[in-house]
Every structure is written in C-alpha cells, then in structure tokens.
TIDREN-476721 format. One record per atom (N, C-alpha, C): x, y, z. Coordinates in nm, 2 decimals. Atoms other than C-alpha are relative to their C-alpha. Example, Ala and Ser with C-alpha at 12.3 -4.5 7.8 and 13.67 -1.06 7.14 Angstrom:
2
ATOM     xx     yy     zz
ATOM   0.09  -0.12   0.00
ATOM   1.23  -0.45   0.78
ATOM   0.09   0.12   0.00
ATOM  -0.09  -0.11   0.00
ATOM   1.37  -0.11   0.71
ATOM  -0.08   0.11   0.08
This chain:
251
ATOM     xx     yy     zz
ATOM   0.04   0.13   0.07
ATOM   1.77   8.42   1.63
ATOM   0.13  -0.08  -0.02
ATOM  -0.12   0.09   0.01
ATOM   2.00   8.12   1.64
ATOM   0.04  -0.03  -0.14
ATOM  -0.04   0.04   0.13
ATOM   2.21   8.04   1.35
ATOM  -0.03  -0.14  -0.03
ATOM   0.02   0.14   0.04
ATOM   2.13   7.72   1.15
ATOM   0.13  -0.08   0.03
ATOM  -0.12   0.08  -0.03
ATOM   2.36   7.43   1.24
ATOM   0.08  -0.01  -0.13
ATOM  -0.09   0.02   0.11
ATOM   2.66   7.39   1.02
ATOM  -0.03  -0.14  -0.06
ATOM   0.03   0.12   0.07
ATOM   2.63   7.11   0.76
ATOM   0.06  -0.12   0.07
ATOM  -0.07   0.12  -0.06
ATOM   2.88   6.89   0.96
ATOM  -0.02   0.00   0.15
ATOM   0.02   0.00  -0.15
ATOM   2.74   6.97   1.31
ATOM  -0.07  -0.13   0.04
ATOM   0.06   0.12  -0.05
ATOM   2.61   6.69   1.53
ATOM  -0.15   0.00  -0.02
ATOM   0.14   0.00   0.02
ATOM   2.25   6.81   1.51
ATOM  -0.04  -0.02  -0.14
ATOM   0.03   0.03   0.15
ATOM   2.26   6.82   1.13
ATOM   0.02  -0.14  -0.03
ATOM  -0.03   0.14   0.03
ATOM   2.41   6.48   1.12
ATOM  -0.11  -0.09   0.06
ATOM   0.11   0.08  -0.05
ATOM   2.14   6.34   1.35
ATOM  -0.13   0.01  -0.08
ATOM   0.12  -0.02   0.08
ATOM   1.86   6.49   1.14
ATOM   0.01  -0.08  -0.13
ATOM  -0.02   0.07   0.12
ATOM   2.01   6.34   0.83
ATOM  -0.01  -0.15   0.02
ATOM   0.01   0.14  -0.03
ATOM   2.04   6.00   1.00
ATOM  -0.15  -0.04   0.02
ATOM   0.15   0.03  -0.02
ATOM   1.67   6.01   1.10
ATOM  -0.07   0.00  -0.13
ATOM   0.07   0.00   0.13
ATOM   1.56   6.10   0.75
ATOM   0.04  -0.12  -0.08
ATOM  -0.05   0.12   0.07
ATOM   1.78   5.82   0.61
ATOM  -0.07  -0.12   0.05
ATOM   0.07   0.12  -0.06
ATOM   1.63   5.57   0.85
ATOM  -0.14  -0.01  -0.04
ATOM   0.14  -0.01   0.04
ATOM   1.28   5.68   0.77
ATOM  -0.02  -0.05  -0.15
ATOM   0.00   0.04   0.14
ATOM   1.35   5.65   0.40
ATOM   0.02  -0.14  -0.02
ATOM  -0.04   0.14   0.01
ATOM   1.51   5.31   0.44
ATOM  -0.12  -0.09   0.04
ATOM   0.12   0.07  -0.05
ATOM   1.21   5.19   0.64
ATOM  -0.11   0.00  -0.10
ATOM   0.10  -0.01   0.10
ATOM   0.97   5.31   0.38
ATOM   0.03  -0.08  -0.12
ATOM  -0.04   0.09   0.12
ATOM   1.17   5.14   0.10
ATOM  -0.02  -0.14   0.03
ATOM   0.01   0.14  -0.04
ATOM   1.18   4.81   0.29
ATOM  -0.15  -0.04   0.00
ATOM   0.14   0.03   0.00
ATOM   0.80   4.83   0.34
ATOM  -0.05  -0.01  -0.14
ATOM   0.05   0.00   0.14
ATOM   0.75   4.90  -0.03
ATOM   0.05  -0.12  -0.08
ATOM  -0.05   0.12   0.08
ATOM   0.97   4.62  -0.16
ATOM  -0.02  -0.13   0.07
ATOM   0.01   0.13  -0.08
ATOM   0.89   4.36   0.11
ATOM  -0.09  -0.09  -0.08
ATOM   0.08   0.09   0.08
ATOM   0.75   4.05  -0.05
ATOM  -0.15  -0.02   0.05
ATOM   0.14   0.02  -0.05
ATOM   0.37   3.99  -0.04
ATOM  -0.02  -0.15   0.03
ATOM   0.03   0.14  -0.05
ATOM   0.22   3.68   0.12
ATOM  -0.03  -0.09  -0.12
ATOM   0.02   0.09   0.11
ATOM   0.23   3.38  -0.11
ATOM  -0.14  -0.06  -0.01
ATOM   0.14   0.05   0.01
ATOM  -0.13   3.28  -0.02
ATOM  -0.10   0.11  -0.03
ATOM   0.11  -0.10   0.03
ATOM  -0.34   3.60   0.00
ATOM   0.05   0.10  -0.10
ATOM  -0.05  -0.10   0.09
ATOM  -0.11   3.82  -0.21
ATOM  -0.03   0.14   0.03
ATOM   0.04  -0.14  -0.04
ATOM  -0.23   4.13  -0.02
ATOM   0.10   0.05   0.10
ATOM  -0.08  -0.04  -0.11
ATOM  -0.05   4.16   0.31
ATOM   0.15  -0.03  -0.03
ATOM  -0.14   0.03   0.01
ATOM   0.33   4.17   0.34
ATOM   0.04  -0.13   0.08
ATOM  -0.04   0.12  -0.07
ATOM   0.49   3.84   0.44
ATOM   0.10  -0.08  -0.08
ATOM  -0.10   0.08   0.07
ATOM   0.79   3.62   0.36
ATOM   0.02  -0.13   0.07
ATOM   0.08   0.01   0.12
ATOM   0.66   3.37   0.27
ATOM  -0.15   0.03   0.02
ATOM   0.14  -0.03  -0.03
ATOM   0.33   3.42   0.45
ATOM  -0.02   0.11   0.09
ATOM   0.03  -0.11  -0.10
ATOM   0.17   3.71   0.63
ATOM  -0.05  -0.07   0.13
ATOM   0.04   0.05  -0.13
ATOM   0.08   3.66   1.00
ATOM  -0.14  -0.06   0.00
ATOM   0.14   0.05   0.00
ATOM  -0.29   3.62   0.93
ATOM  -0.01  -0.14  -0.07
ATOM   0.01   0.13   0.07
ATOM  -0.25   3.34   0.67
ATOM   0.08  -0.11   0.07
ATOM  -0.07   0.10  -0.08
ATOM   0.01   3.16   0.88
ATOM  -0.09  -0.05   0.12
ATOM   0.09   0.04  -0.11
ATOM  -0.24   3.16   1.17
ATOM  -0.11  -0.08  -0.05
ATOM   0.12   0.06   0.05
ATOM  -0.52   3.05   0.95
ATOM   0.02  -0.14  -0.06
ATOM  -0.02   0.12   0.08
ATOM  -0.36   2.77   0.75
ATOM   0.11  -0.09   0.04
ATOM  -0.11   0.09  -0.04
ATOM  -0.06   2.63   0.92
ATOM  -0.04  -0.08   0.12
ATOM   0.04   0.10  -0.09
ATOM  -0.07   2.34   1.16
ATOM   0.05   0.01   0.14
ATOM  -0.07  -0.01  -0.13
ATOM   0.11   2.47   1.46
ATOM  -0.09  -0.03   0.12
ATOM   0.09   0.02  -0.11
ATOM  -0.19   2.46   1.69
ATOM  -0.10  -0.11  -0.02
ATOM   0.10   0.11   0.02
ATOM  -0.38   2.17   1.54
ATOM   0.05  -0.13   0.06
ATOM  -0.03   0.13  -0.06
ATOM  -0.40   1.83   1.71
ATOM   0.01  -0.10  -0.11
ATOM  -0.02   0.10   0.11
ATOM  -0.25   1.57   1.48
ATOM   0.07  -0.12   0.07
ATOM  -0.06   0.12  -0.04
ATOM  -0.14   1.21   1.52
ATOM   0.15   0.03  -0.01
ATOM  -0.15  -0.03   0.00
ATOM   0.23   1.23   1.62
ATOM   0.08  -0.09  -0.09
ATOM  -0.07   0.09   0.09
ATOM   0.32   0.94   1.39
ATOM  -0.03   0.03  -0.15
ATOM   0.03  -0.02   0.14
ATOM   0.13   1.01   1.07
ATOM  -0.06   0.14  -0.04
ATOM   0.04  -0.14   0.02
ATOM   0.01   1.37   1.12
ATOM  -0.15   0.01  -0.05
ATOM   0.14  -0.01   0.03
ATOM  -0.36   1.29   1.06
ATOM  -0.07   0.08   0.10
ATOM   0.06  -0.09  -0.09
ATOM  -0.58   1.55   1.21
ATOM  -0.09  -0.09   0.10
ATOM   0.07   0.07  -0.10
ATOM  -0.73   1.42   1.54
ATOM  -0.12   0.08   0.05
ATOM   0.11  -0.06  -0.05
ATOM  -1.07   1.49   1.67
ATOM  -0.04  -0.03   0.15
ATOM   0.03   0.05  -0.14
ATOM  -1.05   1.33   2.02
ATOM   0.13   0.00   0.07
ATOM  -0.12   0.00  -0.08
ATOM  -0.81   1.29   2.30
ATOM   0.10  -0.10  -0.04
ATOM  -0.10   0.09   0.04
ATOM  -0.48   1.11   2.26
ATOM   0.09   0.06  -0.10
ATOM  -0.10  -0.06   0.10
ATOM  -0.18   1.16   2.03
ATOM   0.02  -0.10  -0.11
ATOM  -0.02   0.09   0.11
ATOM  -0.22   0.86   1.80
ATOM  -0.14  -0.02  -0.07
ATOM   0.13   0.03   0.07
ATOM  -0.49   0.79   1.53
ATOM  -0.02  -0.15   0.01
ATOM   0.04   0.14  -0.01
ATOM  -0.67   0.46   1.52
ATOM   0.09  -0.09  -0.09
ATOM  -0.08   0.08   0.09
ATOM  -0.47   0.33   1.22
ATOM   0.14  -0.02   0.05
ATOM  -0.14   0.01  -0.05
ATOM  -0.13   0.40   1.38
ATOM   0.00  -0.09   0.13
ATOM   0.01   0.09  -0.12
ATOM  -0.25   0.22   1.70
ATOM  -0.01  -0.14  -0.05
ATOM   0.02   0.13   0.05
ATOM  -0.36  -0.08   1.50
ATOM   0.12  -0.06  -0.08
ATOM  -0.11   0.05   0.09
ATOM  -0.08  -0.10   1.25
ATOM   0.10   0.11  -0.01
ATOM  -0.10  -0.11   0.00
ATOM   0.21   0.14   1.33
ATOM   0.09  -0.01  -0.13
ATOM  -0.08   0.00   0.12
ATOM   0.40   0.25   1.02
ATOM   0.15  -0.02   0.04
ATOM  -0.15   0.01  -0.02
ATOM   0.78   0.21   0.98
ATOM   0.06   0.13   0.05
ATOM  -0.05  -0.13  -0.04
ATOM   0.85   0.58   1.01
ATOM  -0.04   0.03   0.14
ATOM   0.02  -0.02  -0.14
ATOM   0.86   0.72   1.36
ATOM  -0.09   0.12   0.03
ATOM   0.08  -0.12  -0.03
ATOM   0.69   1.06   1.33
ATOM  -0.02   0.08  -0.13
ATOM   0.03  -0.08   0.12
ATOM   0.54   1.31   1.08
ATOM  -0.03   0.14   0.04
ATOM   0.04  -0.14  -0.02
ATOM   0.53   1.69   1.07
ATOM  -0.06   0.05  -0.13
ATOM   0.07  -0.06   0.11
ATOM   0.28   1.85   0.83
ATOM  -0.03   0.14   0.02
ATOM   0.03  -0.14  -0.01
ATOM   0.24   2.21   0.76
ATOM  -0.15   0.03   0.00
ATOM   0.14  -0.03   0.01
ATOM  -0.13   2.19   0.68
ATOM  -0.07  -0.12  -0.06
ATOM   0.08   0.09   0.07
ATOM  -0.42   1.98   0.55
ATOM   0.01   0.02  -0.15
ATOM   0.01  -0.02   0.15
ATOM  -0.43   1.92   0.17
ATOM  -0.13   0.05  -0.04
ATOM   0.12  -0.07   0.03
ATOM  -0.70   2.17   0.12
ATOM   0.03   0.14  -0.04
ATOM  -0.02  -0.14   0.04
ATOM  -0.75   2.52  -0.01
ATOM   0.05   0.08   0.12
ATOM  -0.07  -0.04   0.13
ATOM  -0.54   2.73  -0.04
ATOM   0.13  -0.07  -0.02
ATOM  -0.13   0.07   0.01
ATOM  -0.24   2.51   0.03
ATOM   0.01  -0.09  -0.13
ATOM   0.00   0.09   0.11
ATOM  -0.34   2.26  -0.24
ATOM   0.02   0.08  -0.13
ATOM  -0.03  -0.08   0.12
ATOM  -0.33   2.54  -0.50
ATOM   0.14   0.03  -0.02
ATOM  -0.15  -0.02   0.00
ATOM   0.03   2.62  -0.41
ATOM   0.07  -0.12  -0.05
ATOM  -0.07   0.12   0.04
ATOM   0.13   2.26  -0.45
ATOM  -0.03  -0.03  -0.15
ATOM   0.03   0.03   0.14
ATOM  -0.06   2.22  -0.78
ATOM   0.07   0.10  -0.09
ATOM  -0.07  -0.09   0.08
ATOM   0.10   2.54  -0.91
ATOM   0.15  -0.04  -0.02
ATOM  -0.13   0.04   0.01
ATOM   0.44   2.40  -0.83
ATOM   0.01  -0.12  -0.10
ATOM  -0.01   0.13   0.07
ATOM   0.38   2.05  -0.97
ATOM  -0.04   0.01  -0.15
ATOM   0.05   0.00   0.14
ATOM   0.17   2.12  -1.28
ATOM   0.01   0.13  -0.07
ATOM  -0.02  -0.13   0.06
ATOM   0.22   2.49  -1.34
ATOM   0.15   0.03  -0.02
ATOM  -0.14  -0.02   0.01
ATOM   0.60   2.46  -1.33
ATOM   0.04   0.13   0.07
ATOM  -0.03  -0.12  -0.07
ATOM   0.61   2.75  -1.08
ATOM   0.10  -0.03   0.11
ATOM  -0.11   0.05  -0.09
ATOM   0.94   2.66  -0.92
ATOM   0.02   0.10   0.12
ATOM  -0.01  -0.09  -0.11
ATOM   0.93   2.98  -0.71
ATOM  -0.08  -0.04   0.12
ATOM   0.09   0.05  -0.11
ATOM   0.66   2.81  -0.50
ATOM   0.09  -0.09   0.09
ATOM  -0.09   0.09  -0.08
ATOM   0.93   2.56  -0.39
ATOM   0.07   0.08   0.11
ATOM  -0.07  -0.08  -0.11
ATOM   1.10   2.85  -0.20
ATOM  -0.10   0.02   0.11
ATOM   0.10  -0.02  -0.11
ATOM   0.78   2.93  -0.01
ATOM  -0.02  -0.12   0.08
ATOM   0.03   0.12  -0.07
ATOM   0.71   2.57   0.08
ATOM   0.13  -0.05   0.08
ATOM  -0.13   0.04  -0.07
ATOM   1.08   2.50   0.16
ATOM   0.03   0.08   0.12
ATOM  -0.02  -0.09  -0.12
ATOM   1.11   2.80   0.39
ATOM  -0.09  -0.04   0.12
ATOM   0.09   0.03  -0.11
ATOM   0.80   2.70   0.59
ATOM   0.04  -0.14   0.06
ATOM  -0.03   0.13  -0.05
ATOM   0.90   2.33   0.61
ATOM   0.13   0.00   0.07
ATOM  -0.13   0.00  -0.06
ATOM   1.26   2.41   0.69
ATOM  -0.01   0.06   0.15
ATOM   0.01  -0.05  -0.13
ATOM   1.15   2.62   0.99
ATOM  -0.06  -0.10   0.10
ATOM   0.06   0.11  -0.09
ATOM   0.94   2.33   1.13
ATOM   0.11  -0.10   0.03
ATOM  -0.10   0.10  -0.01
ATOM   1.23   2.09   1.07
ATOM   0.10   0.05   0.10
ATOM  -0.10  -0.05  -0.10
ATOM   1.47   2.32   1.26
ATOM  -0.05   0.00   0.14
ATOM   0.05   0.00  -0.14
ATOM   1.24   2.33   1.56
ATOM  -0.02  -0.14   0.06
ATOM   0.05   0.12  -0.05
ATOM   1.14   1.97   1.58
ATOM   0.09  -0.12  -0.03
ATOM  -0.08   0.12   0.03
ATOM   1.43   1.75   1.46
ATOM   0.15   0.03   0.05
ATOM  -0.14  -0.02  -0.04
ATOM   1.79   1.69   1.58
ATOM   0.09   0.08  -0.10
ATOM  -0.08  -0.08   0.08
ATOM   2.05   1.93   1.45
ATOM   0.09  -0.08  -0.09
ATOM  -0.08   0.09   0.09
ATOM   2.25   1.63   1.31
ATOM  -0.08  -0.07  -0.10
ATOM   0.08   0.07   0.10
ATOM   1.96   1.51   1.11
ATOM   0.04   0.04  -0.14
ATOM  -0.02  -0.03   0.14
ATOM   1.99   1.49   0.73
ATOM  -0.13  -0.01  -0.07
ATOM   0.12   0.00   0.08
ATOM   1.72   1.55   0.47
ATOM   0.01  -0.08  -0.12
ATOM   0.00   0.09   0.12
ATOM   1.63   1.30   0.20
ATOM  -0.13   0.01  -0.07
ATOM   0.13  -0.02   0.07
ATOM   1.37   1.38  -0.06
ATOM  -0.05  -0.13  -0.06
ATOM   0.05   0.12   0.07
ATOM   1.14   1.11  -0.20
ATOM   0.02   0.02  -0.15
ATOM  -0.02  -0.01   0.15
ATOM   1.25   1.04  -0.56
ATOM  -0.13  -0.01  -0.08
ATOM   0.12   0.01   0.09
ATOM   0.99   1.09  -0.83
ATOM   0.00  -0.12  -0.09
ATOM   0.01   0.11   0.09
ATOM   0.86   0.81  -1.04
ATOM   0.06   0.04  -0.14
ATOM  -0.07  -0.03   0.12
ATOM   1.04   0.78  -1.37
ATOM  -0.08   0.08  -0.10
ATOM   0.08  -0.07   0.10
ATOM   0.75   0.89  -1.59
ATOM  -0.03   0.14   0.04
ATOM   0.03  -0.13  -0.05
ATOM   0.67   1.18  -1.37
ATOM   0.12   0.09  -0.02
ATOM  -0.13  -0.08   0.01
ATOM   1.03   1.30  -1.37
ATOM   0.02   0.04  -0.15
ATOM  -0.02  -0.03   0.14
ATOM   1.04   1.28  -1.75
ATOM  -0.10   0.11  -0.05
ATOM   0.10  -0.09   0.05
ATOM   0.71   1.46  -1.80
ATOM   0.02   0.14   0.06
ATOM   0.00  -0.12  -0.08
ATOM   0.76   1.73  -1.53
ATOM   0.14   0.07  -0.02
ATOM  -0.13  -0.06   0.01
ATOM   1.13   1.79  -1.57
ATOM   0.07   0.03   0.13
ATOM  -0.05  -0.02  -0.13
ATOM   1.19   1.82  -1.20
ATOM  -0.07  -0.08   0.10
ATOM   0.06   0.07  -0.11
ATOM   1.12   1.66  -0.87
ATOM  -0.04   0.10   0.11
ATOM   0.04  -0.11  -0.09
ATOM   0.91   1.89  -0.65
ATOM   0.05  -0.03   0.14
ATOM  -0.05   0.03  -0.13
ATOM   1.02   1.70  -0.33
ATOM   0.14   0.05   0.02
ATOM  -0.14  -0.04  -0.01
ATOM   1.38   1.77  -0.41
ATOM   0.01   0.16   0.00
ATOM  -0.01  -0.15   0.01
ATOM   1.32   2.14  -0.50
ATOM  -0.04   0.06   0.14
ATOM   0.04  -0.05  -0.14
ATOM   1.14   2.19  -0.16
ATOM   0.11  -0.03   0.10
ATOM  -0.10   0.05  -0.09
ATOM   1.41   1.99   0.02
ATOM   0.13   0.09  -0.01
ATOM  -0.12  -0.09   0.01
ATOM   1.69   2.22  -0.12
ATOM  -0.02   0.12   0.08
ATOM   0.03  -0.12  -0.07
ATOM   1.53   2.53   0.03
ATOM  -0.01  -0.04   0.15
ATOM   0.01   0.04  -0.14
ATOM   1.44   2.35   0.35
ATOM   0.13  -0.03   0.07
ATOM  -0.13   0.03  -0.06
ATOM   1.79   2.22   0.41
ATOM   0.08   0.13   0.03
ATOM  -0.07  -0.12  -0.02
ATOM   1.94   2.57   0.37
ATOM  -0.07   0.08   0.12
ATOM   0.07  -0.07  -0.11
ATOM   1.67   2.71   0.61
ATOM   0.03  -0.06   0.13
ATOM  -0.02   0.06  -0.13
ATOM   1.72   2.46   0.88
ATOM   0.14  -0.04   0.03
ATOM  -0.15   0.02  -0.02
ATOM   2.10   2.42   0.83
ATOM   0.02  -0.15   0.03
ATOM  -0.03   0.14  -0.01
ATOM   2.08   2.04   0.79
ATOM   0.06  -0.05  -0.13
ATOM  -0.06   0.05   0.12
ATOM   2.27   1.83   0.54
ATOM  -0.11  -0.06  -0.09
ATOM   0.09   0.06   0.10
ATOM   2.08   1.74   0.22
ATOM   0.07  -0.11  -0.07
ATOM  -0.05   0.11   0.07
ATOM   2.14   1.40   0.08
ATOM  -0.10  -0.02  -0.12
ATOM   0.10  -0.02   0.10
ATOM   1.97   1.47  -0.25
ATOM  -0.03  -0.14  -0.08
ATOM   0.02   0.13   0.08
ATOM   2.02   1.12  -0.41
ATOM   0.03  -0.12   0.08
ATOM  -0.02   0.12  -0.09
ATOM   2.06   0.89  -0.11
ATOM  -0.11  -0.11  -0.03
ATOM   0.11   0.10   0.03
ATOM   1.72   0.73  -0.20
ATOM  -0.02   0.00  -0.15
ATOM   0.01   0.01   0.15
ATOM   1.68   0.60  -0.55
ATOM  -0.13  -0.08  -0.03
ATOM   0.11   0.08   0.06
ATOM   1.38   0.48  -0.75
ATOM   0.07  -0.11  -0.09
ATOM  -0.06   0.11   0.08
ATOM   1.49   0.14  -0.89
ATOM  -0.10  -0.09  -0.08
ATOM   0.10   0.08   0.07
ATOM   1.17   0.00  -1.02
ATOM  -0.13   0.08  -0.03
ATOM   0.12  -0.07   0.04
ATOM   0.87   0.13  -1.21
ATOM  -0.12  -0.06   0.07
ATOM   0.13   0.04  -0.06
ATOM   0.53   0.11  -1.04
ATOM  -0.11   0.08  -0.05
ATOM   0.12  -0.08   0.04
ATOM   0.18   0.22  -1.14
ATOM  -0.02   0.12   0.10
ATOM   0.02  -0.11  -0.09
ATOM   0.08   0.56  -1.00
ATOM  -0.09  -0.04   0.12
ATOM   0.07   0.03  -0.12
ATOM  -0.04   0.54  -0.64
ATOM  -0.15   0.05   0.00
ATOM   0.13  -0.06  -0.01
ATOM  -0.34   0.77  -0.70
ATOM  -0.11  -0.09  -0.05
ATOM   0.11   0.09   0.05
ATOM  -0.53   0.50  -0.89
ATOM  -0.03  -0.12   0.08
ATOM   0.01   0.12  -0.07
ATOM  -0.50   0.24  -0.63
ATOM  -0.07   0.01   0.14
ATOM   0.06   0.00  -0.13
ATOM  -0.69   0.14  -0.32
ATOM   0.11  -0.01   0.11
ATOM  -0.10   0.00  -0.10
ATOM  -0.52   0.16   0.02
ATOM   0.08  -0.12   0.02
ATOM  -0.08   0.12  -0.02
ATOM  -0.43  -0.20   0.05
ATOM   0.09  -0.03  -0.12
ATOM  -0.09   0.01   0.11
ATOM  -0.29  -0.20  -0.30
ATOM   0.11   0.09   0.00
ATOM  -0.10  -0.10  -0.01
ATOM  -0.09   0.11  -0.23
ATOM   0.12  -0.06   0.08
ATOM  -0.11   0.05  -0.10
ATOM   0.10  -0.07   0.05
ATOM   0.09  -0.11  -0.07
ATOM  -0.08   0.11   0.07
ATOM   0.21  -0.36  -0.18
ATOM   0.06   0.06  -0.13
ATOM  -0.05  -0.05   0.13
ATOM   0.26  -0.15  -0.50
ATOM   0.14   0.05   0.00
ATOM  -0.13  -0.07  -0.01
ATOM   0.58   0.02  -0.38
ATOM   0.11  -0.10   0.05
ATOM  -0.10   0.09  -0.05
ATOM   0.76  -0.29  -0.25
ATOM   0.11  -0.02  -0.11
ATOM  -0.11   0.02   0.10
ATOM   1.10  -0.30  -0.42
ATOM   0.02   0.12  -0.08
ATOM  -0.02  -0.12   0.09
ATOM   1.06   0.05  -0.57
ATOM   0.12   0.08   0.04
ATOM  -0.11  -0.08  -0.05
ATOM   1.33   0.21  -0.36
ATOM   0.13  -0.08   0.04
ATOM  -0.13   0.05  -0.05
ATOM   1.70   0.15  -0.28
ATOM   0.08   0.11   0.05
ATOM  -0.10  -0.10  -0.05
ATOM   1.97   0.33  -0.09
ATOM   0.12   0.00  -0.08
ATOM  -0.12  -0.01   0.07
ATOM   2.26   0.46  -0.29
ATOM   0.12  -0.05   0.09
ATOM  -0.10   0.06  -0.08
ATOM   2.56   0.26  -0.18
ATOM   0.10   0.10   0.06
ATOM  -0.10  -0.10  -0.05
ATOM   2.78   0.57  -0.14
ATOM  -0.06   0.08   0.12
ATOM   0.06  -0.07  -0.12
ATOM   2.53   0.71   0.12
ATOM  -0.02  -0.08   0.12
ATOM   0.03   0.09  -0.11
ATOM   2.50   0.41   0.34
ATOM   0.08   0.04   0.13
ATOM  -0.08  -0.03  -0.11
ATOM   2.79   0.51   0.57
ATOM  -0.05   0.13   0.07
ATOM   0.05  -0.12  -0.06
ATOM   2.64   0.86   0.62
ATOM  -0.13  -0.02   0.07
ATOM   0.14   0.03  -0.06
ATOM   2.29   0.72   0.70
ATOM   0.01  -0.08   0.12
ATOM   0.00   0.10  -0.11
ATOM   2.40   0.46   0.95
ATOM   0.00   0.08   0.14
ATOM   0.02  -0.06  -0.13
ATOM   2.28   0.56   1.30
ATOM  -0.05   0.14   0.00
ATOM   0.03  -0.15   0.01
ATOM   2.16   0.90   1.18
ATOM  -0.15   0.02  -0.02
ATOM   0.14  -0.03   0.02
ATOM   1.82   1.06   1.20
ATOM  -0.02   0.06  -0.14
ATOM   0.03  -0.04   0.14
ATOM   1.67   1.10   0.85
ATOM  -0.14   0.07   0.00
ATOM   0.13  -0.07   0.02
ATOM   1.40   1.35   0.76
ATOM  -0.04  -0.02  -0.14
ATOM   0.05   0.03   0.13
ATOM   1.21   1.23   0.46
ATOM  -0.09   0.12  -0.04
ATOM   0.07  -0.12   0.05
ATOM   1.07   1.52   0.25
ATOM  -0.09  -0.04  -0.12
ATOM   0.09   0.02   0.11
ATOM   0.76   1.50   0.03
ATOM  -0.10   0.12   0.00
ATOM   0.09  -0.11   0.00
ATOM   0.50   1.75  -0.08
ATOM  -0.14  -0.04   0.06
ATOM   0.13   0.04  -0.05
ATOM   0.18   1.55   0.01
ATOM   0.01  -0.14   0.06
ATOM   0.02   0.14  -0.06
ATOM   0.11   1.25   0.24
ATOM  -0.15  -0.03  -0.02
ATOM   0.14   0.05   0.01
ATOM  -0.21   1.06   0.14
ATOM  -0.02  -0.12   0.09
ATOM   0.01   0.12  -0.08
ATOM  -0.20   0.71   0.27
ATOM   0.12  -0.02   0.09
ATOM  -0.13   0.02  -0.07
ATOM   0.16   0.73   0.38
ATOM   0.08  -0.12  -0.05
ATOM  -0.06   0.12   0.05
ATOM   0.25   0.42   0.18
ATOM   0.14   0.03  -0.06
ATOM  -0.13  -0.04   0.06
ATOM   0.53   0.59  -0.02
ATOM   0.10   0.03   0.10
ATOM  -0.09  -0.03  -0.11
ATOM   0.69   0.73   0.29
ATOM   0.03  -0.12   0.08
ATOM  -0.02   0.11  -0.08
ATOM   0.65   0.41   0.47
ATOM   0.10  -0.10  -0.06
ATOM  -0.09   0.09   0.07
ATOM   0.83   0.20   0.21
ATOM   0.14   0.07  -0.01
ATOM  -0.13  -0.07  -0.01
ATOM   1.10   0.47   0.19
ATOM   0.07  -0.02   0.13
ATOM  -0.06   0.02  -0.13
ATOM   1.15   0.45   0.56
ATOM   0.05  -0.14   0.03
ATOM  -0.04   0.14  -0.02
ATOM   1.17   0.07   0.55
ATOM   0.14  -0.02  -0.06
ATOM  -0.13   0.02   0.07
ATOM   1.46   0.09   0.30
ATOM   0.11   0.08   0.07
ATOM  -0.10  -0.08  -0.07
ATOM   1.64   0.37   0.49
ATOM   0.04  -0.07   0.14
ATOM  -0.03   0.07  -0.12
ATOM   1.61   0.18   0.82
ATOM   0.08  -0.13  -0.02
ATOM  -0.08   0.12   0.03
ATOM   1.74  -0.13   0.66
ATOM   0.15   0.03  -0.02
ATOM  -0.13  -0.05   0.02
ATOM   2.04   0.08   0.57
ATOM   0.07   0.05   0.12
ATOM  -0.06  -0.05  -0.13
ATOM   2.09   0.18   0.93
ATOM  -0.05   0.13   0.05
ATOM   0.06  -0.13  -0.04
ATOM   1.90   0.51   0.95
ATOM  -0.09  -0.02   0.12
ATOM   0.09   0.00  -0.11
ATOM   1.72   0.58   1.28
ATOM   0.02   0.13   0.08
ATOM   0.13   0.03   0.05
ATOM   1.49   0.74   1.35
ATOM  -0.03   0.06  -0.14
ATOM   0.04  -0.06   0.12
ATOM   1.31   0.83   1.03
ATOM  -0.13   0.08   0.02
ATOM   0.11  -0.09  -0.03
ATOM   1.08   1.13   1.05
ATOM  -0.04   0.06  -0.14
ATOM   0.05  -0.06   0.12
ATOM   0.86   1.25   0.77
ATOM  -0.04   0.15   0.02
ATOM   0.03  -0.14   0.00
ATOM   0.82   1.62   0.69
ATOM  -0.07   0.03  -0.14
ATOM   0.07  -0.01   0.13
ATOM   0.55   1.70   0.43
ATOM  -0.07   0.14   0.01
ATOM   0.07  -0.13   0.00
ATOM   0.38   2.02   0.32
ATOM  -0.14  -0.02   0.04
ATOM   0.14   0.02  -0.02
ATOM   0.03   1.88   0.33
ATOM  -0.03  -0.14   0.03
ATOM   0.05   0.14  -0.04
ATOM  -0.15   1.58   0.48
ATOM  -0.15   0.00  -0.04
ATOM   0.14   0.02   0.04
ATOM  -0.47   1.45   0.32
ATOM  -0.08  -0.03   0.12
ATOM   0.09   0.02  -0.12
ATOM  -0.75   1.47   0.58
ATOM  -0.06  -0.14   0.00
C-alpha cells in the first residue's frame, strides 16, 4: 500500500490548489451580482437573457435620432425632412418596460445605484461607437428639478459611463443659463422653441471643446429638442461632431 503524500509534496500541493480554485469559483458564483432587471440570474449589470431581450444592439434605428425603424433605410422621415443639429444618436433601448422602471427608480426614487447600471451599459456602447478622443458632456438639469431632486441623473450616469469607456468627462462644460417651462407639458413645435437660449458653454471649456467630438449624455430622448439645442450651442463653441448617447428613446 503506497504511503500518503507528504504535506509538502507536489501531488498534495496540486490537490490543495484544485480545492482552492473550486472554493473560489463557488464563492464568486455566490457573491456575483444579480441582474438589475430580472433580479434572478447573475449579471453585472444585466444577465445575458435580459441584455438580449431589452437592449438595442440588433434593432434597426435611425442613425441620427435612434427612432426605431420599421422599413428599409437608415434615416427616419423626420430626420430626412428636417435634420437635427446633432450628428448621430445611440440608445440602449426604447423607453418602455422594464427600462422605464429603472429610469424612474433613479430619478424619482433616488436610487443612485441605478446610475451605475445605466452608466456601465451606456459606457460600453460609447466605447464601441465613438472616437477614443471624444469627451462626455451631460445635459444639465433644469434649476427647479435640480433643487427638488438634489442630483442630476444625466451627470450621475455620465460619471460611470466616462470611467467605463475611458473618455474624458466635462461635467460642467454645458450650463443652464435660463429657466424654461418643463418640456413634458409642451407640444413638439413648442418644445423646439422653448429651449432657445437655455444653454451656454462654460468659457473655461471652450478650448477643450474646439474641434473635438462631444458625446452628449441624457437619460431619455423624447422629441430630441433638448439634445438638439445643446448640440447647437456646443457646435457654436467649435465642437464637432456631436453625438447623443441616451439610455432610452421614446418610440
């Protein structure tokens, strides 16, 4: 009968290493974060199933405004008739369940941890689809919303997205300089004029923006009027091109 291996023998060390690896793997599986959407499967921030079901990677969207397309071509009718100032838009999903619940939880439930989920997802898209020298600029929140909420959800998302895609964040390059009524209560034509004069570029950021690709960050694009006016101001300061990156696009 062979003698058992000595505690410091190669075979004993190999067995110990295998047991350690198995234990470490089990621990990782146990502590791995759960999917932010379904809460059941493991995923950081989404499991593979939810990512396939709800993200826009394989959806046909207008390359300029990210509106979902139902026919051939890469531009929607509105962008063909009246092209916006911004040059392209990347959206993670439609503003519909369950993505809308995540956004509402962040904005109205003060669940700032959701900004990490959305920022991770958006940052990965930005990393794949924008120049490495691009900088990220969040849409500033209206004065009354900032006061009520205590934070700007676009900025919180942009912070995580910038770290994820390794792009520079210009957190305060774009400023709100004039109060305007909330966009939600206005018709489409009124939205386009409501924001004129609402934004300005911080003078200290102008040299950085000149000739540089800017990625505008926001949580939801509805009509695109807010992002369009922001793009107008940024291009006037020398930024080019201006690309929008939003969590959700209203269908």
